[in-house]
C-alpha positions in Angstrom: 15.4 2.6 -16.0 15.8 6.3 -15.5 18.8 7.7 -13.8 18.0 8.4 -10.1 17.3 12.1 -9.3 19.4 14.0 -6.8 16.6 13.6 -4.2 16.6 9.8 -4.8 20.3 9.7 -4.4 20.1 11.7 -1.2 17.4 9.3 0.2 19.6 6.3 -0.6 22.6 7.9 1.1 20.5 8.7 4.2 19.1 5.2 4.3 22.6 3.7 4.1 23.9 6.1 6.7 21.1 5.3 9.2 21.4 1.6 8.6 25.1 1.7 9.3 24.5 3.7 12.5 21.9 1.3 13.7 24.1 -1.7 13.0 27.2 -0.2 14.5 25.8 1.2 17.7 26.2 -0.6 21.0 22.9 -1.7 22.7 22.8 1.1 25.3 23.1 3.9 22.6 20.7 2.0 20.4 18.0 2.0 23.0 18.4 5.8 23.6 18.5 6.8 19.9 16.5 4.1 18.2 13.2 6.0 18.3 14.6 9.1 16.5 16.4 6.9 14.0 13.3 4.9 13.3 11.3 8.1 12.8 14.0 9.4 10.4 14.1 6.1 8.5 10.2 6.1 8.3 10.3 9.7 6.8 12.8 8.6 4.2 10.9 5.5 3.3 7.6 7.5 3.1 9.4 9.9 0.7 10.4 6.9 -1.5 6.9 5.6 -1.4 5.5 8.9 -2.6 8.0 9.1 -5.3 7.2 5.5 -6.4 3.5 6.2 -6.4 4.1 9.4 -8.5 6.2 7.4 -11.0 3.5 4.7 -11.2 0.8 7.4 -11.7 2.6 8.6 -14.8 1.0 7.0 -17.8 0.7 7.4 -21.5 -1.6 10.1 -22.7 -5.2 8.9 -22.9 -4.6 5.9 -20.7 -6.6 5.9 -17.5 -4.9 5.8 -14.1 -4.3 2.5 -12.4 -6.2 1.8 -9.2 -5.8 -1.1 -6.8 -9.2 -2.5 -5.6 -9.4 -4.5 -2.4 -12.3 -6.6 -1.2 -11.9 -8.7 1.9 -14.1 -10.9 4.0 -13.7 -12.9 7.2 -14.7 -16.5 6.7 -14.5 -19.6 8.9 -13.5 -22.6 6.8 -11.7 -25.9 7.1 -9.0 -25.0 4.6 -7.7 -22.0 2.6 -9.3 -23.5 -0.6 -12.7 -23.8 1.0 -12.5 -20.2 2.3 -11.6 -19.0 -1.2 -14.4 -21.0 -2.8 -16.9 -19.5 -0.3 -15.6 -16.0 -0.9 -15.9 -16.5 -4.7 -19.5 -17.8 -4.2 -20.4 -14.7 -2.2 -18.9 -12.4 -4.9 -20.8 -14.1 -7.7 -24.1 -14.1 -5.8 -26.3 -11.5 -7.5 -28.1 -10.9 -4.2 -24.9 -10.4 -2.2 -24.6 -7.3 -0.1 -20.7 -7.7 0.0 -20.2 -4.7 -2.4 -17.9 -2.5 -0.4 -14.4 -2.0 -1.8 -11.3 -0.2 -0.7 -9.8 1.6 -3.7 -6.3 2.8 -3.7 -5.5 5.6 -6.2 -2.1 6.0 -7.9 -1.1 8.7 -5.4 -1.7 6.2 -2.5 -4.9 7.8 -1.2 -7.7 5.3 -0.4 -11.4 5.6 -0.7 -14.2 3.3 0.4 -16.6 2.7 -2.5 -19.9 0.8 -2.4 -20.4 -0.5 -5.9 -24.2 -0.6 -5.7 -26.8 1.9 -4.6 -29.4 1.4 -1.8 -31.7 -0.5 -4.3 -28.9 -2.9 -5.3 -28.3 -1.3 -8.7 -24.7 -0.8 -9.9 -23.6 2.8 -9.4 
């Protein structure tokens, strides 16, 4: 594992400091200041997430980037297993119109992608 950068070390220090403040405060102070602290903590966490995504996006030369593809469906079933089997059947049905995916890029951006055109042909 690589040595943490100065920015990473600063984020960790700020996280620890905020966590100690939140734990140590009395309930009245906590109610007054908690919104600001939570916002600061969220900014620090977002910074870490961006850094992690950038690190994950790094890849060997010539290797394509890694995308996370999500497909979801709401189903009513008697069990989780039955719901999974029904979802699998829908995915495998050549005539299915369940072809919309949410694709997350290495930088965290998300795009909706319909895998087929209006005639049902793969794009």
